[in-house]
C-alpha positions in Angstrom: 0.1 0.1 -0.1 1.4 3.4 -1.2 1.9 6.4 1.1 -1.1 8.3 -0.7 -3.4 5.0 0.3 -2.3 5.2 3.8 -2.8 8.8 4.3 -6.4 8.0 2.6 -7.3 5.3 5.2 -6.0 7.5 8.2 -8.6 10.5 7.1 -11.4 7.7 6.9 -10.9 6.4 10.1 -10.6 9.7 11.9 -13.8 10.7 10.0 -15.3 7.3 10.9 -14.8 8.2 14.7 -16.6 11.6 14.1 -19.5 10.3 11.9 -20.8 7.4 14.4 -19.8 8.6 17.7 -20.7 6.5 20.7 -23.2 9.1 21.9 -25.6 8.3 18.7 -26.1 4.9 20.4 -27.9 6.3 23.3 -31.5 6.2 22.1 -33.1 3.8 19.7 -35.6 5.8 17.7 -38.4 3.9 15.9 -40.0 5.6 12.5 -43.2 6.4 14.7 -40.9 8.0 17.6 -39.0 9.8 14.9 -42.4 11.3 13.3 -43.9 12.3 16.7 -40.7 14.4 17.8 -40.7 16.3 14.5 -44.4 16.8 14.8 -43.8 18.3 18.1 -40.3 20.2 17.8 -39.8 21.0 14.4 -39.6 25.1 14.0 -42.4 25.4 11.6 -44.8 23.4 13.2 -44.1 25.3 16.3 -44.8 28.5 14.3 -48.0 27.2 13.0 -48.8 26.4 16.6 -47.8 29.7 17.6 -50.2 31.3 14.8 -53.3 29.2 15.8 -52.7 30.3 19.5 -52.4 34.1 18.3 -55.6 33.7 16.1 -57.4 32.6 19.0 -56.3 35.8 21.1 -57.5 37.9 18.3 -60.8 36.5 18.6 -60.8 37.0 22.2 -60.0 40.6 21.2 -62.7 40.7 18.9 -65.2 39.5 21.1 -64.2 42.0 23.6 -65.9 44.4 21.6 -69.2 43.2 21.7 -69.6 42.1 25.6 -70.4 45.1 28.2 -67.4 46.7 29.8 -67.3 47.0 33.8 -64.6 49.3 35.0 -63.9 49.6 38.7 -62.2 52.4 40.5 -61.5 53.6 43.9 -59.2 56.1 45.5 -57.8 56.5 48.8 -56.8 59.7 50.3 -54.7 60.4 53.8 -55.3 64.0 54.8 -52.7 65.3 57.3 -55.0 67.8 58.8 -58.7 67.1 59.6 -61.3 69.6 60.4 -64.7 69.4 62.7 -66.9 71.1 64.4 -69.8 70.4 67.0 -73.3 70.6 66.2 -76.4 69.9 68.3 -74.1 67.9 70.7 -72.8 66.1 67.8 -69.1 66.2 66.3 -69.3 66.5 62.5 -66.2 66.1 60.7 -65.9 68.3 57.4 -62.5 67.1 56.5 -61.7 63.2 57.7 -58.2 62.2 58.2 -59.0 58.9 55.7 -61.3 59.6 52.8 -62.5 56.6 50.7 -64.0 56.5 47.2 -65.0 53.6 44.9 -67.0 53.8 41.5 -68.2 51.5 39.0 -69.1 52.0 35.5 -71.0 49.9 33.0 -71.2 50.4 29.2 -72.3 48.4 26.5 -72.3 49.0 22.6 -75.3 48.7 20.9 -75.0 49.2 17.2 -71.9 49.9 15.4 -72.9 48.9 12.0 -72.3 45.0 12.5 -68.8 46.2 12.5 -67.8 44.0 15.7 -69.8 41.1 14.5 -67.5 41.1 11.0 -64.6 41.3 13.1 -65.9 38.2 14.9 -66.5 36.3 11.8 -63.0 37.3 10.5 -61.2 36.1 13.7 -63.0 33.0 13.6 -62.2 32.3 9.8 -58.7 33.2 10.9 -58.5 30.5 13.6 -59.8 27.9 10.9 -56.9 28.8 8.5 -54.4 28.7 11.0 -55.7 25.3 11.9 -55.3 24.0 8.4 -52.1 25.4 7.8 -50.9 23.9 11.0 -52.1 20.3 10.0 -50.6 21.0 6.5 -47.2 21.8 8.1 -47.5 18.8 10.2 -48.4 16.4 7.3 -45.7 18.0 5.5 -43.0 17.6 8.6 -43.8 13.8 8.8 -43.5 13.4 5.4 -39.8 15.1 5.2 -38.9 13.3 8.6 -39.8 9.9 6.8 -37.7 10.5 3.9 -35.0 11.4 6.3 -35.2 8.5 8.4 -35.0 6.1 5.2 -31.9 8.1 4.1 -30.1 7.6 7.1 -30.8 3.8 6.9 -30.0 3.7 3.4 -26.3 5.7 4.3 -25.9 3.0 7.0 -26.5 0.4 4.6 -23.8 2.1 2.2 -21.2 2.4 4.8 -21.7 -1.2 5.5 -21.3 -2.2 1.5 -18.5 0.4 1.0 -16.6 -1.4 4.3 -17.2 -4.7 2.9 -15.8 -3.7 -0.8 -12.8 -2.1 1.0 -12.0 -5.7 2.7 -12.5 -7.5 -0.7 -10.2 -5.0 -2.3 -7.4 -5.4 0.5 -7.9 -9.2 0.1 -7.5 -9.0 -3.5 -4.5 -6.9 -3.1 -2.9 -9.1 -0.5 -3.5 -12.0 -2.9 -1.7 -10.2 -6.0 1.3 -9.1 -3.8 1.7 -12.8 -2.7 1.4 -14.3 -6.5 3.6 -11.6 -7.7 6.5 -12.5 -5.1 6.1 -16.0 -6.2 6.4 -15.0 -9.8 3.1 -16.2 -10.5 1.4 -12.8 -11.3 2.7 -9.4 -13.2 3.3 -6.3 -11.4 0.5 -4.9 -13.1 -2.1 -6.9 -11.0 -0.4 -5.6 -8.0 -0.6 -2.1 -9.5 -4.6 -2.8 -10.2 -5.4 -4.0 -6.7 -3.4 -0.7 -4.9 -5.8 1.3 -7.2 -9.1 -0.7 -6.5 -7.8 -0.6 -2.6 -7.6 3.6 -3.1 -10.9 3.8 -4.7 -12.5 1.5 -2.0 -11.2 3.9 0.7 -12.4 6.8 -1.1 -16.0 5.0 -1.4 -16.1 4.2 2.4 -14.7 8.0 3.2 -17.7 9.4 1.0 -20.4 7.2 2.2 -19.3 8.1 5.8 -19.6 11.8 5.1 -23.2 11.0 3.5 -23.8 9.4 6.7 -23.0 12.3 8.9 -24.5 14.8 6.7 -28.1 13.1 6.7 -27.8 12.1 10.2 -27.2 15.8 11.1 -30.2 16.6 8.6 -32.4 14.4 10.5 -31.7 15.7 14.1 -32.7 19.2 12.8 -36.2 17.6 12.2 -36.0 15.8 15.4 -34.9 19.0 17.2 -33.0 16.8 19.8 -29.3 17.2 21.0 -28.5 13.7 22.5 -27.5 10.7 20.3 -29.8 8.5 18.6 -29.9 5.2 16.4 -32.6 4.5 13.7 -34.1 1.1 13.4 -35.6 -0.3 10.2 -39.5 -0.4 10.3 -41.6 -3.4 9.4 -43.2 -3.0 6.2 -46.9 -1.5 6.3 -49.8 -4.0 5.4 -51.3 -3.5 1.9 -54.5 -1.3 2.5 -57.9 -2.8 2.0 -60.3 -1.6 -0.6 -60.5 -0.8 -4.2 -58.1 2.0 -5.8 -61.1 4.3 -6.3 -62.5 3.8 -2.3 -58.7 4.5 -1.4 -58.9 7.5 -3.4 -62.2 9.0 -2.3 -61.1 8.4 1.5 -57.8 10.2 1.0 -59.6 13.3 -0.6 -62.1 13.3 2.1 -59.5 13.2 5.0 -57.2 16.1 3.6 -58.5 19.4 5.6 -57.2 21.8 3.2 -59.7 20.2 0.6 -62.5 20.7 2.9 -61.9 23.9 3.6 -61.8 24.8 0.1 
């Protein structure tokens, strides 16, 4: 093995230690776990939930314009100097030391050209639209995280295939070198074996780099900082019913189509 192939092998081993750190073996996630984490933690889903909450608060604000308003106010005054006089044998205080005042104001709008009613209906429509947007974001996120989950599985298998290919290339090179030393093969076979080993090392390095990339992409969807592993899910059961029935059920279950 030449000096270049040794350098590539060292880089591959170093990146392998970074691509599959031991911390990733802490938690094992199924496909359902990943979908639930993404639907709860992904940034676009959280923003959509905030928009739903904001739409509800705006509805409360619009409703407050229709409901009666009750204002309660009170004051307390402490007088440093008090005044009093006697009248008919009784003491009458003109300026008491403590003065209290309490007031209640009640107002009810009667008619404003149905402006408040239209605002309330618009707020309710905004809540429905925000709910539809939230459902769409959740479905898109679940679809994206499912794709990312299977990309990680495919990348892990690609790393294993590349590793086995490197082992085969190394074994082939060893055999060619043995035959060359025994005089049963030409030097060209050894050179071809070294080129094959170098190509296999590059392939393994690329596969591990790709695994690191797709793992990081999936981690962003999951919104977790701790290590994790993924497992291959069981194949889903085939749907029951004709294709026309399944299409009708799918169209009826789409909330955005119902809103339209």
